[in-house]
Structure formats: structure tokens, C-alpha cells
N, C-alpha and C positions, 0 to 999 in steps of 0.2 A: 312338798314343804309349804308351810304357811307364808304369806307375805302381806305386808301392809300396802294397800292399793291407793295410790295418789295419781289420779288420771288428770292430765292437763288438756290443752287445746288440741284440736285436730291437726295432725301432721300430714297425713297422706289420704287421698281420696281417689277412687276410680269411678268413672261415670260412663254408663252405657257402653261397656267394653264388649265388643263382638270379635270373635276369632274364627277363621275358617281353617279347614284342614290344610296342611302344608302342600299336598299334591292334588287332592280332590277339592278344588277351590269352590265348588258349589255346596260342599258339605259344611254346615255350621257346627262348630264344636262348643263355642261359648256364645250364649245369646244375651246380649245387653246387660251384662253383669255390672252392678254398682256396689261398692263397699267403701268403708272408711275405717281409719284407725287413729287413735289419739296418743299423745305423749304418755308414756308409762302404762299403756294399755296392751294387753295380750288378747288378740282376736283370733279365734279359731275358725277353720273352714272344715266342715264335716260333709262327707259324701261317700256314697258307695263306690266300689271300683268301677271306673269308666265314667264317672260323673263329670270329669273334666277339671279336677282340682289342680293337678300338676300342670296341665295345659294352660290354665288360667294364670298360674304363678309364673311359668316360663314366658308366656307372652307379655306379661307386664315387665319382666326383667329383660329389657332390651330386645323384645320381640324374638327371643331365642326359640320360640315355637310358633307355628301357624303362618297364615297368609291372609291378605285382605283384612288386616286388623284395623278396626275403627273404635273410636271412643276417646276419652280424655283422662289425663292423669294430672292431679294437682298436689303440689307440695306447699304446705303452709298457705293454702288458698290461692296460690299462683300456678297457672297451667305450665306444665313442663313437657318436654319430649324425651322419649327414651327409645330411640329407633335402633340402638345397638347396645351391646353389653357395656362397652366403655362409657357410653353416654349415660346409661342407667346408673353405673357406679359413680360417675361425676355428680349425678343428681341425688346421690345419697340413698340408693336402693341396693340391697344385697340379697342374694338368693342362695341358700344352702340346699343343694339338690338332695332328692331322696336316695340317689345312688352315688354314695360318696366314692366308692371304689372305681367307678367308670368315669364320672363327670366331676367329682369334687376334689380329687387328689391325684397327684403324680406319685404312685406307690413306689416307684424305683428311685425316687429322689428323697432327700433328707427333710427333716421337719422344718428347718429354717427356710428352705426354698419354697416349700408349700405355704408357709405362713405369709411370706412376702409377695406371693404371686399376684395378688389382686391390687397391691399397692406399691409396685416397683417404682413408680414415678416419685414417691416420697423418699426413696433411697438412692436414686440415680443422680449423678452429677456429670453433666456433659456426656451423657450416654453410657456412663459406667456405673455399675451398682457398687455402693460402698459396702464391701463384705463385712467390715468390722461393725458398722451400724446395723446391718442385717442380722448379725449374730446377737447383738444386744437386744434388738426388738424381739427376736424369736425367743430368747431366754426369758424376757419379761413375760411373754405369754405362756411359756412353759410353766413358770411358777404361778402366775395368777390363775391359770386355767387348770392347774394341777395335772398337767400332762405327764404321765408316768413313763419317763424315758431318762436314761442317764445323761444325755446331752442332746442339744438340738441338731447335732450331726447324725443322729440315729435315722435309719431308713424308715420312712413312714409306713411302708407295707408290712413291717414287722411288729407294728403296734397292735394292741387289741382294738376291737371295734369301737369301744367307748373313747379310747384315746385318739383314734383316728377322727372321730366326730369332733373332739375338742380342737384338733388341728384345723378342721374345716371352719369351725366357728371362729377360731383365732384369725384365720385368713381373712374372713369377711369383716371382723371387728377392726382389723388394721386398715381397712379401706374407709373407716369413719362413716358408716351408714347411719342414716336417721330412721330408715325403715328396714327391718330385717325379716325376710320371709324364710321360714324354716319348714322344709318339706320332709315329713316323717323324721323328726330330729332324733328319735330314740329307737329307730328300727335296727334290729340286729345287735343290740347291746344288752349287757346284763343289768340286773336290777340296781346294783350299786352305782353303776355308771349312769343309769337313767336318773337316779336321784340327783347326781351331780349336774346333769344337763338341766334338770328342772331348776336347780339352785342358780345356775348361770343365767337362765331365762329370767328368773325373778330379779337377779342383780341388774341385768340390762334394763328391765322395765323400771326399776327404781332409779336408774340413771337417766330416765326420760326417753329411752328408745321406744319406737312404735314397732310392735312385733306381731307378725301374722304366723300362726302355726297351722300347718296342714297335718292331719293325723287320721289314720284308720281306726284308732282306738278311742271310742267315745269316753271311757273313764279318764283317759289322759286329757282330753280336751276339757272335760268337766272339772278336772282337778287343777288345771293351770291357767285357764282362760278367764277373762272378764266378760266376754261376749262371744257368741258363736253364730256364724252364718251357715246355712245349710245349702248345699248345691245338689241339684238333681238334673241329670241329662243336660248339663251345660247351662242351667238356669239357677240363679239364686232364688230359692223358694221362701226364704224367710230368715229372720235373725232373732235372737233372744239373749237377754242377759243371763249369765250362768246361774244366777240366783233362782231364775224361773225355769231353767232347762232341766230336762230329764232325758234319759236314753229313749224313752218311748216318744216324747214330743219331738226330739231330733230325728228319730227314724221316720216319723210320720212326714216331716218336711223333706227328708232325704229321698223318700219314695213318692213324693207328691205327683210328679209327672206320670209315673207308672200307674198311679191309681186312676188317672183320668181316662 
């Protein structure tokens, strides 16, 4: 879908980000990566399988991947730390995983519990979760995200792939992120649900969120992004505005290390 682009000031920046393998500490997975994203901007990360896209995203999100991580993170020009997932969430970073069934959702629990999972602190009073408020919050997202379920008490595992993805997005939106990292946001869902996800991304961008999208589908990145970084063998090999980007130009950057 078309959208009117109004890009503001820089919200999030990563500088000289280096990540080593979780167990083989001498093996470097990400080599000195630097990137930025501004308010209202959708930034894509393109790369072949094994380039390190997910590893980069997970390491940024509370160091949930990797070891011997070095580099700097900035939010609104001020350096922040995100040494754990809760700290990353507190600093306004959210990460929607590429594997929603394993890492993104509790499939045997209901919709409302999944939506509130990343923001329980907002619902808790003296250590107890306010069940009534939790239901109201989840129902609001069910309607605004068009989650096709009769009630928020429905079991998440029984939803279609597209509706499960909407639950994942609702969970992270409830945590009030400024930066939303979406890893393969339309993997395994039908065409109609893909269009809805694209519409949601556009709406979030129009609200001033900074969005990073990782996708294996170049047409998807070219269709929804404002700017695209290319990643090859753990190195960012270039970036280009989508107006200048073509599949051929991106593939050249995505295979740059292999050509040397």
C-alpha cells in the first residue's frame, strides 16, 4: 500500500557493532556494523541466508544472541545500554522474532496473556496483574489490529499465521517501543494478511515510530522501505534510498564479500 512519508529526526543509531559466536568466541559473526533509523522511517536490512541479519537484530535486542559484544547504541543522540531484554524494552527497543511459534508466542495460552506479556509491569499492582485491565487492553488491540478471533480468551495456537503475527505485533506495541525491529514479519502468512501487516507498518511509521525490517524478499523491502542496508558475511556493505535501489544493485552489495 502507498503511504505518505514524513521522516523526522534520528531516533536510533548503532555504531561499530561487533558480535562473536555464542560458543566459539573467536569466530566473529557481525563485523563493526553501523546503521541508523529516523522517526517515521522504515529501514530494511537485506542479506542472503547466513549473512547475519537475525544475529545482528537479536544482539541489539538485549544481547539475546552472541558473546563478546562491543559497540555503541544511541537513542535520540544519547548513548544507552541494553545488556538484557528487559533493559532493551525499558529503553524503547522491541524485536518481533522471525519464528513466532517458538520464540514469539505462547501458543497454548490465550490472546490476552500473549499481548500483555512484554508489558506486565503496566498492569501489575503490588505484584498482582489486574485481569480486568488486561482484558480491556487486549480487546483494544484485537479491534485496532483486526485480529480475527471471537474473543481475547481464544487460544493463540488456533489462530491463522497472519493473526498470530498480529498478536506478536500487539505484544510489542503494548511495550511502547520507539524502535521496532521486525524480523521476517510476513513469513508464512497469506497474501491478504501480508497486506494488512504492510498497512500496520505504514500506520506505525506515520505515528513516528522508527522501524527496521529484515526480509528475505527483496520485492517486499523495495515496496515498504524508505532506505535499505545490505549485509554480507556479517558486514554492512552499503545502503541506498529505495528510490535508487534495484534488485540487481542490492544483490551486488549482498554478495560483495563473496566477490572479493
